[in-house]
Structures are given as C-alpha cells and as structure tokens.
C-alpha positions as CSV (number, residue, x, y, z in Angstrom):
1,M,-94.9,114.1,8.6
2,M,-97.1,115.4,11.4
3,R,-99.8,112.9,10.6
4,N,-97.4,110.0,10.9
5,A,-96.2,111.2,14.3
6,E,-99.9,111.5,15.5
7,A,-100.6,108.0,14.2
8,G,-97.6,106.6,16.0
9,N,-98.6,108.3,19.2
10,K,-102.1,107.0,18.9
11,T,-100.8,103.4,18.3
12,A,-98.5,103.7,21.2
13,Q,-101.3,104.9,23.5
14,Q,-103.6,102.1,22.3
15,F,-100.8,99.6,23.0
16,R,-100.2,101.0,26.5
17,D,-104.0,100.9,27.2
18,A,-104.3,97.3,26.0
19,A,-101.0,95.8,27.2
20,L,-100.1,97.5,30.5
21,P,-102.9,95.7,32.4
22,C,-101.3,92.4,31.4
23,L,-97.9,93.4,32.8
24,D,-98.2,91.5,36.2
25,D,-99.4,88.4,34.4
26,A,-96.5,88.6,31.9
27,Y,-94.0,89.0,34.7
28,A,-95.5,86.0,36.7
29,F,-95.3,83.8,33.6
30,A,-91.8,85.0,32.8
31,Q,-90.7,84.0,36.3
32,V,-92.0,80.5,35.7
33,L,-90.2,80.3,32.4
34,M,-86.9,82.1,33.2
35,R,-86.6,81.2,36.9
36,T,-84.8,84.4,38.1
37,P,-86.3,87.8,38.6
38,A,-83.7,89.6,36.6
39,D,-84.1,87.3,33.6
40,A,-87.9,87.5,33.9
41,E,-87.7,91.3,33.8
42,Q,-85.5,91.3,30.7
43,A,-87.8,88.9,29.0
44,V,-90.9,91.0,29.7
45,Q,-89.2,94.1,28.5
46,E,-88.2,92.5,25.2
47,C,-91.7,91.0,24.9
48,Y,-93.3,94.4,25.2
49,Q,-90.9,95.9,22.7
50,R,-91.7,93.2,20.2
51,A,-95.4,93.5,20.9
52,L,-95.3,97.2,20.3
53,R,-93.7,96.8,17.0
54,Q,-96.3,94.1,16.0
55,F,-99.3,95.9,17.5
56,D,-100.4,97.5,14.2
57,G,-101.0,94.0,12.8
58,F,-102.8,92.6,15.9
59,R,-106.4,91.7,15.1
60,G,-107.2,89.2,17.8
61,P,-110.0,89.5,20.3
62,A,-107.7,89.4,23.4
63,V,-104.3,91.0,24.0
64,R,-103.3,88.9,27.0
65,P,-102.9,85.5,25.2
66,W,-101.2,87.2,22.2
67,L,-98.8,89.0,24.5
68,L,-98.0,85.8,26.6
69,A,-97.4,83.8,23.4
70,I,-94.8,86.5,22.4
71,L,-93.3,86.3,25.9
72,K,-93.0,82.5,25.6
73,A,-91.1,82.8,22.3
74,V,-88.8,85.4,23.8
75,C,-88.1,83.2,26.8
76,Q,-87.4,80.2,24.7
77,E,-85.0,82.3,22.5
78,K,-83.2,83.7,25.6
79,L,-82.8,80.2,27.0
80,G,-81.6,78.8,23.7
81,E,-84.3,76.2,23.8
82,K,-86.5,74.3,21.5
83,P,-90.2,74.7,22.2
84,G,-91.3,72.6,25.2
85,R,-87.9,72.2,26.9
86,R,-86.3,74.0,29.8
87,G,-83.4,73.3,32.1
88,T,-83.6,70.7,34.8
89,P,-84.4,71.6,38.4
90,A,-80.7,71.2,39.2
91,D,-80.0,74.1,36.8
92,A,-82.0,76.5,39.0
93,A,-82.3,75.0,42.5
94,G,-84.4,77.9,43.8
95,T,-86.7,80.4,42.1
96,N,-84.1,83.2,42.4
97,G,-80.9,81.3,41.8
98,T,-80.3,80.4,45.4
99,P,-80.5,76.9,46.8
100,A,-84.0,75.9,48.0
101,P,-84.5,75.9,51.8
102,R,-84.8,72.6,53.6
103,G,-88.2,71.4,54.5
104,T,-91.5,71.6,52.6
105,P,-91.0,72.9,49.1
106,T,-93.0,76.0,47.9
107,I,-95.5,75.7,45.1
108,Q,-93.1,77.7,42.9
109,Q,-90.3,75.1,43.5
110,L,-92.7,72.3,42.7
111,I,-93.8,74.0,39.5
112,D,-90.2,74.5,38.6
113,E,-89.6,70.8,38.9
114,L,-92.4,69.9,36.4
115,P,-91.5,69.3,32.8
116,A,-91.9,72.6,30.8
117,P,-95.2,71.8,29.1
118,L,-96.8,71.0,32.5
119,G,-95.3,73.9,34.3
120,E,-96.4,76.3,31.6
121,V,-100.1,75.2,31.6
122,I,-100.4,75.1,35.4
123,A,-98.9,78.6,35.7
124,L,-101.1,80.0,33.0
125,R,-104.2,78.4,34.6
126,E,-103.6,78.7,38.3
127,V,-101.3,81.7,38.6
128,I,-102.5,83.9,35.7
129,D,-106.0,82.5,35.5
130,L,-106.3,82.1,31.7
131,S,-109.1,80.0,30.3
132,Y,-108.4,76.7,28.6
133,K,-108.9,78.3,25.2
134,E,-106.5,81.2,26.0
135,I,-103.9,78.7,27.3
136,A,-104.2,76.8,24.0
137,E,-103.6,80.0,22.1
138,V,-100.5,80.8,24.2
139,T,-99.0,77.3,24.0
140,G,-100.0,76.5,20.5
141,V,-101.7,73.1,21.4
142,P,-105.3,72.0,21.3
143,V,-107.6,72.6,24.2
144,T,-107.8,68.9,24.9
145,T,-104.0,68.8,25.3
146,V,-104.2,71.7,27.7
147,M,-106.7,69.8,29.8
148,S,-104.7,66.6,29.9
149,R,-101.5,68.5,30.8
150,L,-103.3,70.3,33.6
151,A,-104.6,67.1,34.9
152,E,-101.2,65.5,34.9
153,A,-99.5,68.6,36.4
154,R,-102.1,68.7,39.2
155,A,-101.6,65.0,39.9
156,R,-97.8,65.5,40.1
157,L,-98.1,68.5,42.4
158,L,-100.5,66.6,44.7
159,A,-98.2,63.6,44.8
160,A,-95.2,65.8,45.6
161,R,-97.1,67.6,48.3
162,R,-98.2,64.3,49.8
163,A,-94.6,62.9,49.6
164,A,-93.2,66.1,51.3
165,K,-95.8,65.8,54.1
166,A,-95.2,62.1,54.6
167,A,-91.4,62.1,54.9
168,P,-89.9,65.6,55.1
169,E,-86.8,64.3,56.9
170,A,-86.2,61.9,54.0
171,R,-86.0,64.6,51.4
172,P,-82.6,65.1,49.7
173,A,-80.5,68.1,50.7
174,G,-81.5,71.3,49.0
175,G,-85.3,70.6,49.3
176,A,-85.7,69.0,45.9
177,S,-88.4,66.4,45.5
178,K,-89.0,63.8,42.8
179,L,-92.3,64.3,41.0
180,T,-93.4,60.7,40.3
181,V,-97.0,59.8,39.8
182,Y,-98.1,56.2,39.4
183,R,-101.5,55.9,37.6
184,A,-103.4,52.7,37.2
185,N,-104.5,53.6,33.7
186,A,-101.1,54.8,32.5
187,C,-100.2,53.7,29.0
C-alpha cells in the first residue's frame, strides 16, 4: 500500500515538473480556441486533469505538444465541435465576450476571425512558438499542411491589417473586418 502511494506521489511530481512550465502556453492556446478567459481556464484545468491521468503512459520526447493536443481535444468537446470547426466571429465579437472596440482590430481579434485551422496554427507558431513539427503533432496534420496553413493565415492577417489601415472609417460597426485574400495562383 505504501509503495503505491509513493509511486503515485512520484508520478504526480514528475507530471508537475514536466507540465507546469507549459501552463502559460496552454492558457494562451485555450484563449484562441475558447475565446473567453473563463472558458479557457476551465479547458486548461480539464486538460491538466486528463494529462495527469494519462501521464504514466506518456512516452513522447516533448510534453508540450502532447499537452496541447489534449487541450485541443478538450476545447473541441466543450464547444461541441467536430475537429477543425469553431464558431463564427459573430458568435464571439471580442476576445472576452464583449463587443470589439471601433477602430483598428487587435491581432487577437484578427486571429479569431480566421477559420479554425488557420487560427490554430498561427497561434501555435507565433504566440506559443512551437516548431512546425510540434504544430503537426498538436493538430494531427502533416508538416507541409502546417506550412501552407501558416502561409495562408499570414497572408489573410496582412490583408486584414492593410484593409484596416486603408479605410478604418469604412469598417462595419463592432470593428469586424472581412479577411479576404486574392491570390494570383489560387486554384
């Protein structure tokens, strides 16, 4: 009996040592996926509980991508979504459930307006600073797909930024912008 308790404490300590340094990254990613701080906190908490239960079976080289993959699954379950989908920008006008201010949108608002697969990869790369390989592990897609999604997300963000600078007075009420990119080589 005593041996089981010591083993459980050792596993819990190993989990804390490995997973706690990833807490800020997990919360940042949850905010992108869940869109409100309260929902993000709940998702991260559930993610860490699941990860602790599964930690004995973890054999990967890096905890962070594994943890963020669990977090993505938790968020999708909480949102009642199929993988790769999330609500429209109208479902969550601002990052905290309040309407977006007039004027130039924030980068978070622009990321929220991206389709889910693009918003996820841009957040994982530019906010959390994962490698392309780690992003592929979290999202479950090949590295080449990660690269093409990043390129498209960056192009859409740049186009939205240019549009906001060019005509801020022509923006619709609520600060929303359309993220439309026209590419010469589009299929």
